Every structure is written in C-alpha cells, then in structure tokens.
N, C-alpha and C positions, 0 to 999 in steps of 0.2 A: 802678733800672728796668727793670721789666718787659719782657720782648722782645716786641712784637704776631707777631713770625711765630714763637716758639714756643707763643704762647697760639692762635693761631688753628690750630697744626699739631695742639696736645694738646686742644682743641673738637672739632676734622674727626676726630680720634682715638677721642674720649670718643663720637660720633655713630654713628661709622662699630662701636662696641662694641656700643652699644646698638641698633643697628639689623642686628646678625646674625644670621643662621640659632640657631648657637650660643648667643645669647644669650636668645633666643627659647625656645630647646629645654630650657634650663636651668630657666628662669620656668617654662614649661607642669611642670617635674618638681616644682620647688617650689612652683605653685600646688596641684595634686591633693594631695599629699602633707601639705599646713598643711590645706586644704580640710576632709578624712580624719582630720588627728590634734590637732582644734580639743579635745577631750574630754585629753588628755594635755597638751599647751600648756596649757590653763585650768586644770589641777590643779596643774600645776609653774609656773607663773608669776602662774595667778591671771589676772581678763579687765584689767586693764592692759596685762597683756604680752602678751596674747593681740591685742585694738584697738590697740597701738603694732605688732603685727607686721601685722594685715592693712592697716592705713593705710602700710607702708615698699613693702609688695607690690602694694598699689594702684599707688603709685607708680610703683615699677619698670614697672609693665603699661601705667601714663600714658606714659613714659618711651621704652617701643619701641613702644609704637604711634605716637605723634608722630615718632618716627625712622625708622620703616616705611608712612607715610601714603600713600604714594603706591602702592605698594605693596599699598593693602588695597582692595578693592572693596566702597564703604560702600556700596551703595545696597540696599536691601531686608536691612540685616545682621540685622533682628531680626524676630522673627514675630511678626505684630500680638497675638495670643493672650499672648503672655509682656507685649508694651508694657500693653493690658489689664488684666490680671492683676497686675501689679505698681500699674497707674494706680489700682484700683479702691483696693489696701490704702494705699497713698499718699492716697486719698479719708478712709479711716474716721478718720482722725485728725482729723475732722468732729464727730462722730459717738461716736469712743472713748470708754468707762470714764476710761479712761487714756490723755490723748493727748498728755504729756511719752513715757511708755515706748512707743506706739504709732510715733512719731515715730522717737525711735532703733532700734524693733526695723525699720522698714522702709528706714532706713539702711543698716540689715547686711542686709537681705535683699538691698536692690540691689547695695551692697560684693560679696558673691559672686556675682551675676549680672555684675554687671560683669568677674568673676573669667572665669567659665564663659564669656565674648563672647569676651572676649582670647584663650583655650586655639581655641574654635572658629575664630575665624579667623586666629590666628598657623598652626597645623598643619592637616596634613591628617589628615584622619578615620587613617589608618596607623600615622600620625602618635602622634594622641593613641591609638592602643590602644596602642604599643610603652608611650607616660610611664604609662599606667594600668597597665599591666603591672611596670614597673619599681619601680614606687611600692608596690605592692601586696605586692610580694616581700616588701619590707623593711620592710612594716608589719607582714604577717602572720608574718613570721620572727622580729620582734621582738617581737610578742606570745606566742609558741608561747616563745622563750627565757626573756622574763619571767612564762611563767604553770610555766615547768621551775624556773626559780628560788625563786620564792614557793611551790609546790605540793611541791616535793621536797627540793632544795637547802638552804632555812632553813627550809621549812618554816612559815612564814606569812603571812597575806595582806600584799599592798603597797598601805596604808590610803590612799594618797595620789594612787593609780593606780585604785583601785576592785578591783583586781586578788584575789578571796578566794583563789586556790590552789587551786583545786579537780579540777588538772589528775590526782594519783593518783587522784582516783576518778570518772576519766573524765569530769569536766566538771559541769554548765555552766562553763567560762572567759570573761572579757571580753573579754582581752588590754588592749592601748590604748586601748582605746574605750567601755568603763565599763560598756557591760552588753552580756549573751550576744546578743540581738536585732541590737541594731547590729554586734556582731561576724560573725554568721553572715550580713547583710546584705553588709558589706562582700566581704567570702567569698565571696560567690556571686556579688558582681561579679565579683570578681579571677577566679573557676574559668573563667567563659565569659569572659575576659576573657583569659586561660591558650587558652582551646582555640581560640579568634578567631587568637590568636600563633600556638598550632600548625599551623591549617589553612594560613595566609597563610606560613608559613617563615620568620618575619619573628626567629625566635631557633632558637637551636639543638633539635636534638631530645629532649635529654635533660633540658635545662633545661626546656623543656616540661612534661614528663613530673613531673621532679620538682619543678614550679610547682603543677601541676595537683594533684599530691596534697600538698603543702601545704595547699593552697584546700579540698580535700575533708577533710582533718583537721581543719582548722579550723570546717567546716560542722558533723561532727559532735561534737566536741565542745563547741561552743558547744549542744549543743541546743535550737535554738530552733526551735518548731513552726511561725514564721510563713515561716522561712526555709526548711524543710521543702517548707511549698506555692508560693512565689514557684519553687524548685527542680521542683517537679514540671510548673509552668506555662512557665517556659524552657526544660525539655526537649521539652514539646509543643511550645513554638513553633520549635523548633531543626530539629525535626525534621519538621515542617508546610513547613518553608522549605526545608530540604534536599530535600523533596518536591517543590516549588513551582518551584524553581530547575532542574530539573531538565525539567520541564513543557515542549511545545512554546508555546510564545507565542502561537497563534492559542488556544489552551485555556486559557490561564494563569489567566481573569478567573471560568471558569467552576469553575476551582477554587477561584480566590479565597470564591467565593460559597457554596461545599461547605464548604471552615473556617469562614466566618464561621456558614454554622447549625450548624455543627456546635461553633463555640465558645460558641452560643446555648444551645445545647442539652446544654451540659457545666455552664457558670451554673445555670440553671433547675437539674436532677440534683442539682448542689453545693447550692445551699441546700436544695435537701427533705431532701439527707441528711447537712445539716452536724451535726447532735447527732452523729451517727457518726463522721463524719468526726475531728470534735472527739478523740472518746472515744478513737478508733486511733494520732490522733497522742500521744495523752495530754495533751492542752492545753486539759485542764477547769478549769484552776486561772487559767491564763492567759485564758481564756473569760468566767471570773467576774468578772474582774477586768476585763475591759474592758466586760463588762456595768455590772458596777457605774457605773465613771464615766459611760458612755452615758442611763443612766438617772437621772443626776446633772444633765449635760448639758440632757438634753429640759427639767428643769425653767428653767432659764433663755433656749431658747432660744424659746419663746413669748412671752417678753419683744421682742426683737430678730430675727424670723426674717428678715426681705427686708437688711437689712445687715449686722448681728450686734454686736458690742460690741466693734471694733474690734482690726484687728492687733496680735498681743505676737508672735506667732514661738513658742518655747519659751514656757510658761507662766512667769508674774513670779509673786510674791508681795505681789499684790496682787487684791482681792475682780473678778468671782467670784472666783477660779482656788482662791482659797485657803477659798472656802466649799464647792468640791464636795473638796477635799483633804477638809474636815475628818467631808464626807457619809459619805467612803469608809474613810474610817482610814486613810492612807496617803499619802505625798507625788506626785505627778504632773508631769512637766516638756512633759504633751500629754495631748491627749484619747486615745490612741493608736492612729488612724486619721487618715488627714490630710487622707482627704474629711471626716471630720466635726470635724475639728478647722475646718479654709475652712469651713465650713458656720457652726461657732460665733464663728468672726473678725470673718468678713467676708462672712454672711449667706448667702443661698440663690442671689445672684447672685454672689457670692465662687465657692461651690463650683463655680455652671456655668462661671464660666471658668477655674476650674483645669481642672476636668474635661473641658472645652476645650483648655487647653494641653498633657494629655496626652494625648488622644483623637489631635487633629487630628498632635499629634508622633509618634505611634506610626504611624496611617494612611503617615503620609508614610513614615517610615524603613521598615514595613513593604516597603511597593510598592518602594523601591526594594533593599530586599534580596533580594525575588526576583524582580527583575529585572535587575538588573545583575549584570556578568560576575563581578566580583571579588569574593571572601568577604568581606572587611572592613566592607562595608557589612550585614552582620548583625551588625554590634557594637554599634550603635545600637538596631536593632527589639530584642535582649535584654535591654539595658538600660533601654530602656521597658518593656518588659514585666514586669520585676524590678519595675522602679517600681511599676507602677499596680497589681502583686497585692500587693503589700508595702505598698502606702498604705491597705489597707482595716484593717490589724492594727498602721503603726505610723506615725508622724508625720514619718518621718528625709528625706520629699523636700520638703519648708518649709523647712530651713536647711542653713544650712551645706554638708558633701560632697556631700549627696542633692539638694538643690535648684540644685547649682553640674553636677551631673552631666546635672539633668535640662536646665537651659541649654544644658550643650553639646548635648547629642544631639538639642534641639529644634531648636537655630539650625542645627547641619551638617545635618539634615534638610531643612531649612527654604531652605535653599540652593542642597542639591542636586537639591532640586525645589520650586521656588517658582512658586506660581501665580501672582506679579503678573509675574515673568519671563516666563511662557509665554503671558500672558494679549497681555504689552508686544510679542512678538516674535511671536508664532501658532506657537510650533513649542518645539517639548522643550527643556530646559536643555541645552547641549553637554556633552559626556563630560567627567570631569573626572581629575584623577590616579591615584586610585585606582583608574575603570572601566577604563581603559589598562595599568594596572600585574596 
C-alpha cells in the first residue's frame, strides 16, 4: 500500500519545485530558445515533433502558473490591443477561405502568445534580458559553428537545416534559422540585448564584448539589407534615448515632440529617396521580389479589403497563396511585410489593430525608457523599434519567436505603464524592481 504521508510529501515537493523561481528561470530559457529555433526543430523532427514540443512547453508553463498563482498580479495582464487583434484573427474563421487551416493557425498564434505572456509575468525585465542574452549566445554560436562546418571543414551544404555553406565567401549565411534575413533579425536582437547587458553590468565585460562581436559578425555575414536598415533605426533610437534620459524632466516633453517631428521628417525623406537607398544597400533584387509579391497580392485584396482572406500566419499550400506563388515564379511563406500580410489575411480592420498593437506598445516602452532610471527599460523600446521597422519588409513579427517577443514587450510595457491602473488609482504606477536597481 502507498503511504499517504509519503504521497503528500512528494506532492508538496513537486509543487514547490514547479513553483520555484529556478524552475521559472529554466522554463524561460527553454521558451525563448524554442521560439527562436523552430526552423531547426521543424527541420529535424518535423511538424509532429514541433507541435509535441510546443504542447509540452505549454503544459509546463501552465503548471508553473498554477503553482505560483497567488504571486501573480492577474489584473490587466494583457493589453487590450493584443486581445482585440487575436480576437479578430480568431473571428476570421467565420469568413476564411480555409476555415480549418485558419482555426489551427489561430491556435498556433495563441500558443506562442501564451508563452510570451508567461515569460512577461514570471520574470522581471532584467531577468528577461539575461535570458534572451544567454539563448542568443548559444543560437548564434551554434549557427557560426555549423556554417564553419559546412563551408570550410566539409565544404558541403547542410540541406536539412537549409545551410548553404557560404561562409568561406563571407556570406550570405543562414545559420540555424533557415534564411539570411531571419538570421540578421535574430542577430540584431542579440546585438541590442548584449549592449543592454553590458550597460546594466549583468554580465562580465569580456563576455559582453565577445557577445557583441559575435552578433555583429552574424549581421555582417548574413548580408541582409533589411537588417542594416533596422540596425540604423535602432542606433538612432538608442542615441535619442541616450539624450532624452539626460534631459531635464521638465523639458523632456519638448524634446519628445522634437524627436517625433524629426522622425516623421526622416520617414518622408526615406520614402522620397527610397530608390537611392535601395541602390546603396545593393537590395534591388530583394526589393523587386517584394514588389512582385505585393503586386500580385493587390489583385486579391480588392475582393476582401475589409476582412481579408482569413488568418493563416505562414502561407499554406492552398489558394489564393499558391496562385500568388505561381504568378511570381517562386515559393513564399509570407507577403514579405508584416503589415501587408496582416492586411491581406485579416483586412484593413486587422491591419489597423496590428498597427495599434505595435504603436501603443512602442509609445509605452519609449516613455518608460526615456523617463525611468534603470537602463534595462531601454531594451523593450529597442526591441519594438526593430520589430516595427523590420515589419515593413519581413513578416517575422506574426509568428513564433518574433510574435512571442512582441507579446513580451507589449505586456511588460503595459504593466509598467498601465493606463487602466493610472485611471483607477489617480496616480502613476509605483516604481518596480528594475527602477529601484
């Protein structure tokens, strides 16, 4: 017979283990690593293995949340913008041309959103930065190692991972991410994370410098024009935040207005000089590919401009996506622009919701980064700048790691600057752990 006392002791020990901070830390590392390595996981064990791993991760997150239920402040955990956008995507099942695929893809979207919410709830911003830094060091290090193996040691592509082995020719390389643009996106996230790590002194100086060099090397070898544009925007944002954080609080709002006007002027100038900028970045071929896709998309947008064709995330092998691939003469997994992808899949209403999601999160994160004392508040703002700029030419923000990162930043920004809390209390939210450190 089973001893009841022993069973109770084991149950209590399991609850303590699942509810411990160390378990949440390990699960955060696992969640971030999984979200940004889905291409490698899918390539090695297929969709069934990926889904099984995702379900297992969600179960662990659920157990951790239940074990720490009383320690979590549940009020206002999700920004309204996330709820509205995901809700509209779910509603698109009603008018989707592929309702079965839409239902499955909405569940997939929600799954990574849940992971992002878990990370944002369980860890402070500085702990999230540390987790992203640790994961990115591993992923970029493995990517460079496999590229050296394929391009120099065995001099043959690693087809299962999509590695072409071009490192001997100084790129472009893909790493474990399947495309040079996604590698560039992840490397840029890593670079900015390593800079914040360095400034907050949460890692040793030598490790921080080595990590920055690794990320910069991956950006250069990726040869991604989109990444260079996003890097320029991120560096400008970093310089602007550096100045704002040193401005007197009384005059800071004036500088915010000046920066807003300068940003709008820069956008208009970039649009006017877009052809010249594309030539300077040697991105004419990539731009032509995107132009072909967008031109074909416009043929079908006119049929469902308000509500779109239904949410699918990454493009499935069904109409009208196969028609667009046939017309452009090459396979595509997205519209090569998050904004256009959302417009096509969930219409102008969904596009406005997505823009509001990114925009509101960016404004909140920017105000926090420019006014709070701790440097760690700069990280969500920089991540959202990268997402907002990259989304003009890639759809990374609509799925898996990019979507999870967007949710993490949006939730953290909303919880640190909640308009609902401010209205309810009649005063700004109290300083958090990061502000006091």
